[in-house]
VOSETOR-501917 format. One record per atom (N, C-alpha, C): residue in three letters; x, y, z; atom name; residue number from 1. Coordinates in steps of 0.02 Angstrom, whole numbers, padded with zeros to 5 digits. Each point is the difference from the previous one (the first is absolute). Layout:
<pts>
 res      X      Y      Z atom   n
 ala      X      Y      Z   CA NUM
...
</pts>
This chain:
<pts>
 res      X      Y      Z atom   n
 unk  00869  01594  03178    N   1
 unk -00022 -00063 -00072   CA   1
 unk  00038 -00075  00026    C   1
 unk -00044 -00046  00006    N   2
 unk  00033 -00083  00026   CA   2
 unk  00027 -00019 -00067    C   2
 unk  00019 -00060 -00011    N   3
 unk  00020 -00038 -00050   CA   3
 unk -00044 -00039 -00036    C   3
 unk -00051  00004  00020    N   4
 unk -00032 -00050 -00035   CA   4
 unk -00047  00063 -00043    C   4
 unk -00021  00061  00022    N   5
 unk -00005  00043 -00020   CA   5
 unk  00028  00037 -00068    C   5
 unk  00078 -00007  00028    N   6
 unk  00056  00019 -00071   CA   6
 unk -00006 -00054 -00035    C   6
 unk -00028 -00057  00011    N   7
 unk  00028 -00056 -00073   CA   7
 unk -00088  00025 -00050    C   7
 unk -00040 -00008  00048    N   8
 unk -00043  00028 -00040   CA   8
 unk -00007  00067 -00050    C   8
 unk  00035  00039  00045    N   9
 unk -00008  00061 -00049   CA   9
 unk  00070 -00016 -00071    C   9
 unk  00047 -00039  00019    N  10
 unk  00043  00003 -00039   CA  10
 unk -00023 -00064 -00062    C  10
 unk -00043 -00039 -00005    N  11
 unk -00031 -00051 -00047   CA  11
 unk -00045  00047 -00048    C  11
 unk -00022  00032  00065    N  12
 unk -00052  00055 -00061   CA  12
 unk  00024  00057 -00042    C  12
 unk  00076  00013  00026    N  13
 unk  00017  00045 -00034   CA  13
 unk  00046 -00018 -00047    C  13
 unk  00026 -00068 -00025    N  14
 unk  00008 -00036 -00036   CA  14
 unk -00048 -00036 -00043    C  14
 unk -00041 -00009  00001    N  15
 unk -00061 -00004 -00044   CA  15
 unk -00026  00044 -00037    C  15
 unk  00016  00069  00035    N  16
 unk  00000  00071 -00054   CA  16
 unk  00037 -00011 -00039    C  16
 unk  00059 -00010  00024    N  17
 unk  00074  00015 -00053   CA  17
 unk -00034 -00050 -00049    C  17
 unk -00003 -00057  00003    N  18
 unk -00002 -00057 -00065   CA  18
 unk -00065  00013 -00027    C  18
 unk -00051  00052  00005    N  19
 unk -00060  00003 -00029   CA  19
 unk  00014  00047 -00046    C  19
 unk  00034  00063  00033    N  20
 unk  00048  00023 -00038   CA  20
 unk  00050 -00013 -00055    C  20
 unk  00033 -00041  00025    N  21
 unk  00061 -00029 -00053   CA  21
 unk -00031 -00035 -00061    C  21
 unk -00062 -00030 -00001    N  22
 unk -00032 -00043 -00041   CA  22
 unk -00039  00055 -00045    C  22
 unk -00008  00069  00046    N  23
 unk -00042  00050 -00061   CA  23
 unk  00048  00013 -00054    C  23
 unk  00056 -00012  00023    N  24
 unk  00076  00046 -00053   CA  24
 unk -00004 -00044 -00041    C  24
 unk  00036 -00061  00021    N  25
 unk -00016 -00080 -00054   CA  25
 unk -00036 -00035 -00034    C  25
 unk -00053  00028 -00016    N  26
 unk -00046 -00019 -00014   CA  26
 unk -00024 -00073 -00013    C  26
 unk  00028 -00028 -00043    N  27
 unk  00023 -00063 -00021   CA  27
 unk  00038 -00062  00042    C  27
 unk  00062  00019  00018    N  28
 unk  00017 -00043  00055   CA  28
 unk  00042  00046  00033    C  28
 unk  00039 -00021  00053    N  29
 unk  00047  00018  00039   CA  29
 unk  00014 -00056  00052    C  29
 unk  00070  00020  00040    N  30
 unk  00014 -00022  00058   CA  30
 unk  00022  00042  00060    C  30
 unk -00003 -00010  00073    N  31
 unk  00029  00037  00038   CA  31
 unk  00011 -00037  00065    C  31
 unk  00060  00051  00040    N  32
 unk  00014 -00048  00055   CA  32
 unk  00017  00079  00058    C  32
 unk -00050  00002  00051    N  33
 unk  00011  00033  00056   CA  33
 unk  00007 -00009  00060    C  33
 unk  00060  00021  00040    N  34
 unk  00011 -00052  00068   CA  34
 unk -00019  00060  00045    C  34
 unk -00045 -00008  00057    N  35
 unk -00012  00035  00026   CA  35
 unk  00029  00002  00085    C  35
 unk -00043  00033  00037    N  36
 unk  00047 -00016  00099   CA  36
 unk -00028 -00059 -00006    C  36
 unk  00023 -00022  00071    N  37
 unk -00008 -00057  00051   CA  37
 unk -00021 -00060 -00046    C  37
 unk  00047 -00018 -00063    N  38
 unk  00013 -00041 -00037   CA  38
 unk -00047 -00014 -00063    C  38
 unk -00039  00053 -00009    N  39
 unk -00065 -00009 -00036   CA  39
 unk  00018  00022 -00069    C  39
 unk -00003 -00042 -00043    N  40
 unk  00028  00006 -00068   CA  40
 unk -00060 -00031 -00053    C  40
 unk  00009  00027 -00064    N  41
 unk -00066 -00018 -00029   CA  41
 unk  00036 -00006 -00094    C  41
 unk  00003 -00053 -00015    N  42
 unk  00020 -00009 -00087   CA  42
 unk -00067 -00008 -00027    C  42
 unk -00015  00018 -00059    N  43
 unk -00055 -00007 -00030   CA  43
 unk  00018 -00014 -00105    C  43
 unk -00001 -00033 -00003    N  44
 unk  00004 -00012 -00096   CA  44
 unk -00062 -00023 -00026    C  44
 unk -00043  00052 -00032    N  45
 unk -00068 -00007 -00038   CA  45
 unk  00010  00044 -00056    C  45
 unk -00083 -00010 -00028    N  46
 unk -00005  00019 -00070   CA  46
 unk -00079  00011  00010    C  46
 unk -00021  00055 -00030    N  47
 unk -00070  00023 -00011   CA  47
 unk -00022  00015 -00098    C  47
 unk  00040 -00044 -00016    N  48
 unk -00018  00008 -00087   CA  48
 unk -00061 -00044 -00003    C  48
 unk -00042  00058 -00043    N  49
 unk -00048 -00030 -00026   CA  49
 unk -00017 -00080 -00034    C  49
 unk -00047 -00029  00007    N  50
 unk  00000 -00050 -00035   CA  50
 unk  00001 -00013 -00076    C  50
 unk -00020  00065 -00020    N  51
 unk -00012  00023 -00069   CA  51
 unk  00089 -00022 -00029    C  51
 unk  00014  00051  00049    N  52
 unk  00088  00002 -00042   CA  52
 unk  00031 -00064  00020    C  52
 unk -00012 -00047  00042    N  53
 unk  00020 -00060  00004   CA  53
 unk -00012 -00038 -00064    C  53
 unk -00062 -00013 -00019    N  54
 unk -00026 -00045 -00042   CA  54
 unk  00016  00051 -00086    C  54
 unk  00012  00065  00001    N  55
 unk  00040  00030 -00050   CA  55
 unk  00071 -00036 -00012    C  55
 unk  00027  00003  00047    N  56
 unk  00091 -00018 -00006   CA  56
 unk -00016 -00081 -00022    C  56
 unk -00025 -00034  00015    N  57
 unk -00036 -00080  00009   CA  57
 unk -00003  00005 -00083    C  57
 unk -00038  00025 -00029    N  58
 unk -00021 -00004 -00094   CA  58
 unk  00051  00041 -00031    C  58
 unk  00053  00029  00016    N  59
 unk  00055  00016 -00034   CA  59
 unk  00047 -00068  00005    C  59
 unk  00016 -00017  00040    N  60
 unk  00021 -00056  00000   CA  60
 unk -00025 -00048 -00042    C  60
 unk -00051 -00018 -00025    N  61
 unk -00032 -00042 -00043   CA  61
 unk  00013  00030 -00087    C  61
 unk -00014 -00051 -00033    N  62
 unk -00020  00036 -00070   CA  62
 unk -00078  00035 -00012    C  62
 unk  00022  00065 -00027    N  63
 unk -00055  00029 -00018   CA  63
 unk -00067 -00051 -00026    C  63
 unk  00030 -00033 -00036    N  64
 unk -00058 -00039 -00062   CA  64
 unk  00004 -00068  00010    C  64
 unk -00039 -00019  00008    N  65
 unk -00013 -00083 -00008   CA  65
 unk -00044 -00035 -00060    C  65
 unk  00039 -00053 -00044    N  66
 unk -00053 -00028 -00037   CA  66
 unk -00016 -00054 -00001    C  66
 unk -00074 -00009 -00022    N  67
 unk -00016 -00080 -00004   CA  67
 unk -00034 -00024 -00039    C  67
 unk  00016 -00054 -00045    N  68
 unk -00038 -00034 -00036   CA  68
 unk -00077 -00013  00004    C  68
 unk -00043 -00006 -00044    N  69
 unk -00063 -00004  00010   CA  69
 unk -00011 -00081 -00030    C  69
 unk -00009 -00048  00036    N  70
 unk  00000 -00065 -00029   CA  70
 unk -00054  00014 -00041    C  70
 unk -00001 -00044 -00039    N  71
 unk -00055 -00021 -00058   CA  71
 unk -00009 -00067 -00021    C  71
 unk -00081 -00035  00019    N  72
 unk -00006 -00064 -00022   CA  72
 unk -00021  00011 -00083    C  72
 unk  00029 -00042 -00047    N  73
 unk -00006  00018 -00081   CA  73
 unk -00039 -00081 -00012    C  73
 unk -00063  00003  00014    N  74
 unk -00018 -00075 -00025   CA  74
 unk -00013 -00025 -00062    C  74
 unk -00015  00057 -00054    N  75
 unk  00005 -00017 -00056   CA  75
 unk  00047  00027 -00042    C  75
 unk -00014  00026 -00075    N  76
 unk  00042  00026 -00036   CA  76
 unk -00009  00074 -00036    C  76
 unk -00035  00047  00050    N  77
 unk -00011  00071 -00036   CA  77
 unk  00057  00022  00036    C  77
 unk  00010  00076 -00030    N  78
 unk  00042  00037  00032   CA  78
 unk -00024  00036  00058    C  78
 unk  00060 -00015  00039    N  79
 unk  00007  00015  00059   CA  79
 unk  00033  00056  00014    C  79
 unk -00009  00040  00051    N  80
 unk  00045  00064  00017   CA  80
 unk  00031 -00002  00071    C  80
 unk  00049 -00012  00005    N  81
 unk  00050 -00002  00048   CA  81
 unk  00013  00061  00034    C  81
 unk  00008  00004  00073    N  82
 unk  00021  00077  00025   CA  82
 unk  00041 -00007  00067    C  82
 unk  00032  00069  00024    N  83
 unk  00019 -00012  00052   CA  83
 unk -00028  00073  00050    C  83
 unk  00009  00006  00074    N  84
 unk -00021  00052  00019   CA  84
 unk  00025  00008  00034    C  84
 unk  00028  00081  00013    N  85
 unk  00040  00027  00020   CA  85
 unk -00019  00021  00079    C  85
 unk  00024  00007  00066    N  86
 unk -00004  00021  00050   CA  86
 unk  00055  00050  00020    C  86
 unk -00044  00051  00026    N  87
 unk  00032  00062  00032   CA  87
 unk  00013 -00016  00084    C  87
 unk  00048 -00017  00013    N  88
 unk  00015 -00015  00064   CA  88
 unk  00019  00044  00039    C  88
 unk -00005  00081  00010    N  89
 unk  00020  00037  00017   CA  89
 unk -00059  00037  00045    C  89
 unk  00030  00071  00026    N  90
 unk -00066  00037  00025   CA  90
 unk -00034  00066 -00031    C  90
 unk  00045 -00005 -00065    N  91
 unk -00023  00067 -00043   CA  91
 unk -00012 -00033 -00069    C  91
 unk -00054  00045 -00033    N  92
 unk -00002 -00011 -00066   CA  92
 unk  00040  00015 -00059    C  92
 unk -00005 -00064 -00031    N  93
 unk  00048 -00002 -00069   CA  93
 unk -00035  00025 -00042    C  93
 unk  00021  00033 -00053    N  94
 unk -00011  00047 -00075   CA  94
 unk  00052 -00016 -00039    C  94
 unk -00026 -00002 -00058    N  95
 unk  00039 -00015 -00066   CA  95
 unk  00021 -00075  00009    C  95
 unk -00036 -00044  00023    N  96
 unk  00029 -00077  00001   CA  96
 unk  00001 -00018 -00083    C  96
 unk  00080 -00042  00002    N  97
 unk  00005 -00038 -00074   CA  97
 unk  00046 -00064  00038    C  97
 unk -00045 -00038 -00054    N  98
 unk  00023 -00052  00021   CA  98
 unk  00056 -00050 -00042    C  98
 unk  00047 -00023 -00021    N  99
 unk  00026 -00016 -00057   CA  99
 unk  00034 -00064 -00018    C  99
 unk -00018 -00068 -00048    N 100
 unk  00019 -00044  00005   CA 100
 unk  00077  00016 -00033    C 100
 unk  00058 -00011  00046    N 101
 unk  00079  00018 -00009   CA 101
 unk  00018 -00058 -00042    C 101
 unk -00025 -00080  00011    N 102
 unk  00048 -00060 -00023   CA 102
 unk -00052 -00043  00029    C 102
 unk  00021 -00084 -00044    N 103
 unk -00048 -00017  00001   CA 103
 unk  00036 -00070 -00031    C 103
 unk -00007 -00055  00020    N 104
 unk  00017 -00069 -00022   CA 104
 unk -00071 -00016 -00042    C 104
 unk  00020 -00063 -00047    N 105
 unk -00047 -00031 -00047   CA 105
 unk  00024 -00063 -00030    C 105
 unk -00035 -00040 -00058    N 106
 unk  00019 -00030 -00040   CA 106
 unk -00011 -00009 -00074    C 106
 unk  00011  00081 -00012    N 107
 unk  00008  00020 -00066   CA 107
 unk  00072 -00021 -00053    C 107
 unk -00004 -00039 -00051    N 108
 unk  00050 -00017 -00026   CA 108
 unk  00043  00067 -00015    C 108
 unk  00085 -00012 -00013    N 109
 unk  00027  00053 -00004   CA 109
 unk -00029  00040 -00084    C 109
 unk -00038 -00054 -00047    N 110
 unk  00019  00044 -00057   CA 110
 unk -00070  00013 -00003    C 110
 unk -00034  00011  00051    N 111
 unk -00083  00015  00003   CA 111
 unk -00008  00066  00055    C 111
 unk  00074  00017  00027    N 112
 unk -00016  00046  00053   CA 112
 unk -00009  00069 -00013    C 112
 unk -00011  00018 -00076    N 113
 unk -00013  00068 -00034   CA 113
 unk -00089  00001  00035    C 113
 unk -00030 -00056  00018    N 114
 unk -00075  00017  00033   CA 114
 unk -00012  00016  00058    C 114
 unk  00062  00007  00043    N 115
 unk -00012  00011  00058   CA 115
 unk  00007  00095  00011    C 115
 unk -00033 -00002  00044    N 116
 unk -00016  00081  00031   CA 116
 unk  00085  00027  00005    C 116
 unk  00003  00085 -00025    N 117
 unk  00062  00015  00014   CA 117
 unk  00005  00030  00092    C 117
 unk  00037 -00018  00026    N 118
 unk  00011  00029  00083   CA 118
 unk  00024  00054  00007    C 118
 unk -00010  00054  00048    N 119
 unk -00044 -00028  00049   CA 119
 unk -00073  00020 -00025    C 119
 unk -00081 -00039  00029    N 120
 unk -00052  00008 -00027   CA 120
 unk -00024  00031  00039    C 120
 unk -00050  00044 -00008    N 121
 unk -00033  00054  00049   CA 121
 unk -00079 -00053 -00005    C 121
 unk -00011 -00021  00052    N 122
 unk -00081 -00039  00018   CA 122
 unk -00036  00074  00011    C 122
 unk -00049 -00025 -00043    N 123
 unk -00080  00044  00019   CA 123
 unk -00052 -00019  00031    C 123
 unk -00006  00042  00060    N 124
 unk -00044  00001  00036   CA 124
 unk -00070 -00051 -00013    C 124
 unk -00050 -00043  00019    N 125
 unk -00069 -00033  00003   CA 125
 unk -00039  00051 -00034    C 125
 unk  00001  00063  00036    N 126
 unk -00051  00052 -00007   CA 126
 unk  00041  00067 -00027    C 126
 unk -00029  00014 -00071    N 127
 unk  00047  00060 -00014   CA 127
 unk -00004  00082  00043    C 127
 unk  00052  00015  00007    N 128
 unk -00016  00046  00049   CA 128
 unk  00063  00065 -00011    C 128
 unk -00009  00068  00004    N 129
 unk  00056  00046 -00029   CA 129
 unk  00045 -00015  00060    C 129
 unk  00005  00017  00049    N 130
 unk  00042 -00002  00059   CA 130
 unk  00009 -00069  00039    C 130
 unk  00024 -00039  00016    N 131
 unk  00016 -00067  00028   CA 131
 unk  00014  00002  00082    C 131
 unk -00041  00016  00027    N 132
 unk  00005  00009  00068   CA 132
 unk -00010 -00058  00037    C 132
 unk  00039 -00016  00070    N 133
 unk -00030 -00064  00056   CA 133
 unk  00021  00055  00057    C 133
 unk -00067 -00030  00039    N 134
 unk -00015  00046  00065   CA 134
 unk  00066 -00049  00046    C 134
 unk -00009  00030  00046    N 135
 unk  00045 -00053  00056   CA 135
 unk -00040 -00047  00038    C 135
 unk  00049 -00068 -00003    N 136
 unk -00043 -00071  00015   CA 136
 unk -00049 -00001 -00064    C 136
 unk  00002  00036 -00048    N 137
 unk -00050 -00023 -00064   CA 137
 unk  00035 -00054 -00061    C 137
 unk -00030 -00011 -00045    N 138
 unk  00037 -00033 -00055   CA 138
 unk -00028  00022 -00078    C 138
 unk  00028 -00026 -00040    N 139
 unk -00027  00009 -00072   CA 139
 unk  00020 -00056 -00030    C 139
 unk -00044 -00036 -00057    N 140
 unk  00002 -00047 -00040   CA 140
 unk  00024  00020 -00071    C 140
 unk  00058 -00024 -00022    N 141
 unk  00022  00010 -00065   CA 141
 unk  00005 -00061 -00046    C 141
 unk -00008  00001 -00056    N 142
 unk -00009 -00063 -00046   CA 142
 unk  00074 -00010 -00036    C 142
 unk  00008 -00059  00021    N 143
 unk  00077 -00026 -00034   CA 143
 unk  00004 -00019 -00070    C 143
 unk -00023 -00059 -00021    N 144
 unk -00024 -00024 -00051   CA 144
 unk -00066 -00030 -00016    C 144
 unk -00012 -00015 -00071    N 145
 unk -00081 -00034 -00005   CA 145
 unk  00043 -00060 -00032    C 145
 unk -00033 -00068  00007    N 146
 unk  00014 -00061  00023   CA 146
 unk -00041 -00055 -00059    C 146
 unk  00030 -00061 -00047    N 147
 unk -00039 -00037 -00009   CA 147
 unk  00034 -00059  00007    C 147
 unk -00031 -00061  00017    N 148
 unk  00025 -00053  00013   CA 148
 unk  00013 -00037 -00071    C 148
 unk  00046 -00040  00016    N 149
 unk  00019 -00046 -00082   CA 149
 unk  00029 -00063  00027    C 149
 unk -00017 -00070 -00066    N 150
 unk  00030 -00060  00029   CA 150
 unk  00027 -00028 -00083    C 150
 unk  00037 -00029  00010    N 151
 unk  00020 -00039 -00065   CA 151
 unk  00028 -00068  00025    C 151
 unk  00036 -00038 -00059    N 152
 unk  00034 -00066 -00003   CA 152
 unk  00025 -00007 -00051    C 152
 unk  00050 -00026  00004    N 153
 unk  00056 -00003 -00056   CA 153
 unk  00021 -00080 -00003    C 153
 unk  00012 -00016 -00059    N 154
 unk  00040 -00075 -00040   CA 154
 unk  00052 -00002  00049    C 154
 unk  00018 -00041  00020    N 155
 unk -00053 -00067 -00025   CA 155
 unk -00029 -00037  00072    C 155
 unk -00001  00059  00064    N 156
 unk -00047  00005  00044   CA 156
 unk -00041  00028  00004    C 156
 unk -00054 -00012 -00053    N 157
 unk -00058  00039  00000   CA 157
 unk -00078 -00005  00038    C 157
 unk  00039 -00056  00053    N 158
 unk -00058 -00016  00056   CA 158
 unk  00010  00055  00067    C 158
 unk  00072  00030 -00019    N 159
 unk  00001  00031  00063   CA 159
 unk  00005  00084 -00009    C 159
 unk -00037  00022  00037    N 160
 unk -00034  00069 -00020   CA 160
 unk  00053  00073  00053    C 160
 unk -00002  00038 -00041    N 161
 unk  00063  00048  00025   CA 161
 unk -00045  00062  00013    C 161
 unk -00007  00016  00073    N 162
 unk -00050  00067  00011   CA 162
 unk  00060  00061 -00009    C 162
 unk -00039  00058 -00017    N 163
 unk  00039  00055  00007   CA 163
 unk -00059  00048  00002    C 163
 unk  00034  00081  00010    N 164
 unk -00053  00044  00004   CA 164
 unk  00056  00052 -00055    C 164
 unk -00049  00043 -00024    N 165
 unk  00024  00052 -00046   CA 165
 unk -00027  00067  00026    C 165
 unk  00046  00040  00019    N 166
 unk -00021  00069  00046   CA 166
 unk  00018  00064 -00067    C 166
 unk -00042  00026  00005    N 167
 unk -00015  00064 -00050   CA 167
 unk  00017  00064  00058    C 167
 unk  00028  00036 -00020    N 168
 unk  00009  00058  00036   CA 168
 unk -00014  00078 -00034    C 168
 unk -00029  00035  00014    N 169
 unk -00029  00040 -00029   CA 169
 unk  00049  00052 -00004    C 169
 unk  00026  00023 -00050    N 170
 unk  00062  00061 -00010   CA 170
 unk -00022  00051 -00054    C 170
 unk -00015  00054  00040    N 171
 unk -00037  00065 -00035   CA 171
 unk -00064  00007  00024    C 171
 unk -00050  00024 -00059    N 172
 unk -00046 -00003 -00014   CA 172
 unk -00048 -00077 -00051    C 172
 unk  00028  00006 -00044    N 173
 unk -00039 -00083 -00061   CA 173
 unk  00064 -00041 -00017    C 173
 unk  00066  00002  00059    N 174
 unk  00047 -00052 -00011   CA 174
 unk -00014 -00058  00051    C 174
 unk  00023 -00078 -00024    N 175
 unk  00006 -00033  00050   CA 175
 unk  00086 -00040 -00012    C 175
 unk  00023 -00032  00046    N 176
 unk  00055 -00023  00009   CA 176
 unk -00010 -00055  00040    C 176
 unk  00039 -00061 -00027    N 177
 unk -00011 -00050  00025   CA 177
 unk  00053 -00046  00030    C 177
 unk -00032 -00052  00048    N 178
 unk  00063 -00055  00042   CA 178
 unk -00016 -00056 -00010    C 178
 unk  00026 -00061  00029    N 179
 unk -00031 -00061 -00001   CA 179
 unk  00047 -00020  00091    C 179
 unk -00060 -00035  00028    N 180
 unk  00019 -00024  00071   CA 180
 unk -00025 -00073 -00011    C 180
 unk  00024 -00061  00028    N 181
 unk -00010 -00067  00001   CA 181
 unk -00025  00000  00073    C 181
 unk -00042 -00046  00001    N 182
 unk -00046 -00027  00071   CA 182
 unk  00070 -00020  00037    C 182
 unk -00022  00018  00085    N 183
 unk  00037 -00036  00037   CA 183
 unk  00079  00004  00005    C 183
 unk  00001  00058 -00040    N 184
 unk  00080  00035  00002   CA 184
 unk -00008  00054  00034    C 184
 unk  00070  00015  00033    N 185
 unk  00003  00083  00041   CA 185
 unk  00030  00021 -00047    C 185
 unk -00017  00086  00000    N 186
 unk  00013  00051 -00053   CA 186
 unk  00013  00065  00069    C 186
 unk  00073  00026 -00007    N 187
 unk -00001  00063  00051   CA 187
 unk -00011  00066 -00037    C 187
 unk -00049  00047  00043    N 188
 unk -00011  00051 -00022   CA 188
 unk  00009  00061  00029    C 188
 unk  00014  00047 -00044    N 189
 unk  00042  00049  00036   CA 189
 unk -00045  00082 -00006    C 189
 unk -00002  00040  00062    N 190
 unk -00047  00043  00001   CA 190
 unk  00024  00054  00006    C 190
 unk -00008  00073  00010    N 191
 unk  00017  00058  00008   CA 191
 unk -00063  00036  00010    C 191
 unk  00003  00013  00073    N 192
 unk -00058  00075  00033   CA 192
 unk  00029  00060 -00006    C 192
 unk -00040  00040 -00021    N 193
 unk  00024  00064  00030   CA 193
 unk -00077  00060  00006    C 193
 unk  00017  00049  00041    N 194
 unk -00038  00056  00013   CA 194
 unk  00030  00068  00006    C 194
 unk -00040  00051  00013    N 195
 unk  00036  00034 -00012   CA 195
 unk  00022  00018  00093    C 195
 unk  00075  00019  00015    N 196
 unk  00013  00015  00078   CA 196
 unk -00012 -00073  00027    C 196
 unk  00008 -00061 -00038    N 197
 unk  00002 -00035  00028   CA 197
 unk  00062 -00046 -00022    C 197
 unk  00046 -00039  00037    N 198
 unk  00050 -00043 -00022   CA 198
 unk -00015 -00060 -00041    C 198
 unk  00034 -00016 -00064    N 199
 unk -00034 -00057 -00039   CA 199
 unk  00001 -00071  00019    C 199
 unk -00036 -00054  00010    N 200
 unk -00007 -00052  00011   CA 200
 unk  00020 -00053 -00065    C 200
 unk  00045 -00037 -00002    N 201
 unk  00010 -00043 -00029   CA 201
 unk -00017 -00082  00017    C 201
 unk -00053 -00034  00012    N 202
 unk -00010 -00073  00009   CA 202
 unk -00008 -00039 -00051    C 202
 unk  00030 -00052  00031    N 203
 unk  00005 -00050 -00058   CA 203
 unk -00049 -00049  00023    C 203
 unk -00027 -00036 -00042    N 204
 unk -00071 -00046 -00004   CA 204
 unk  00018 -00067 -00040    C 204
 unk -00038 -00048  00020    N 205
 unk  00016 -00071 -00042   CA 205
 unk -00065 -00026 -00032    C 205
 unk -00013  00010 -00071    N 206
 unk -00050 -00009 -00031   CA 206
 unk -00014 -00076 -00012    C 206
 unk -00044 -00023 -00009    N 207
 unk -00010 -00080  00005   CA 207
 unk -00099 -00018 -00044    C 207
 unk  00022 -00040 -00037    N 208
 unk -00060 -00019 -00026   CA 208
 unk -00024 -00079  00017    C 208
 unk -00035  00005  00071    N 209
 unk -00006 -00080  00018   CA 209
 unk -00037 -00045 -00030    C 209
 unk -00013 -00068  00021    N 210
 unk -00052 -00044 -00031   CA 210
 unk  00001 -00001 -00075    C 210
 unk -00041 -00021 -00044    N 211
 unk -00013 -00002 -00063   CA 211
 unk -00080 -00017  00014    C 211
 unk -00009  00004 -00075    N 212
 unk -00091  00004 -00030   CA 212
 unk -00034  00058  00056    C 212
 unk -00065 -00037  00024    N 213
 unk -00043  00042  00039   CA 213
 unk  00044  00012  00078    C 213
 unk  00049 -00032  00019    N 214
 unk  00033  00033  00061   CA 214
 unk  00049  00028 -00002    C 214
 unk  00021  00052 -00091    N 215
 unk  00038  00040  00004   CA 215
 unk  00005  00065  00049    C 215
 unk  00038  00009  00032    N 216
 unk -00027  00079  00057   CA 216
 unk  00088  00031 -00028    C 216
 unk -00008  00090 -00003    N 217
 unk  00035  00038 -00008   CA 217
 unk  00018  00016  00088    C 217
 unk  00092 -00006  00022    N 218
 unk  00004  00023  00053   CA 218
 unk  00058  00020 -00016    C 218
 unk  00012  00082  00060    N 219
 unk  00049  00040  00002   CA 219
 unk  00022  00012  00068    C 219
 unk  00052 -00019  00016    N 220
 unk  00036  00002  00068   CA 220
 unk  00035  00023 -00003    C 220
 unk  00036  00032  00091    N 221
 unk  00051  00023  00006   CA 221
 unk  00054 -00043 -00014    C 221
 unk  00068  00015  00003    N 222
 unk  00051 -00024 -00015   CA 222
 unk  00072  00031  00028    C 222
</pts>
C-alpha cells in the first residue's frame, strides 16, 4: 500500500470514528485522534436541535410579560383601563393569575380606607372557567374603570387641577377607589403566576398624560 492510499484510508477511518462519536454524544462533544504519518483530527461540535436552543433561550427570559393598553380618553364617561399578559414560553400556561400587589396613588391619608386591599386579583376581559394562555399568545385583563375630573380651588379659581378616579372591582358587587393626578408617575407592581411556571413580578409606570380631550392612559415598563 502506497503512502497516499494509506492517508486516504486513515482519513476515512477517522471520519467514521467521529460519526460514531457524535451518535453517542447526541447534543455536543469534543474529540481528538492522532493518526499515522502525522495525520490528526480534532473536532468540537453539537447536533442539538434548534428547538432545544429555543427552549434554553426562553428559559432565560421571564415566563410572562405585561403590557399596558394605551387608551385615549377624549370625553368624560367611564373608561376601562386594561393590561395584556403575554406568554413568552414554548408551553401552554394554565390557571394564569395576575395580582396587583402594590401601587402608588394620590389618596389622602384620611381617605385611604377607600383604597382596595392588596393583593388584588385582576379579572380577565372575558369570563372563563380556566384562564389559559397558549405559547406566544396573550390575554387581556381589566385593571380598573376610570373617570376624568377637574377642579379649581380658591384663591386660584382660574387654575384647573386635572385628575382621575379609578374604581377597582372587589368581589362581584363591590368597588374600591384610588385617585391619580394627571401627568404624574405612579409605580404599579404585579405578580403573574401559572401552574408549573415560576412567578413573574413586573413593575410598571402608570401615567395619565395630557388634559381635557388629550388625556391618555399609559402603563409602561419600569
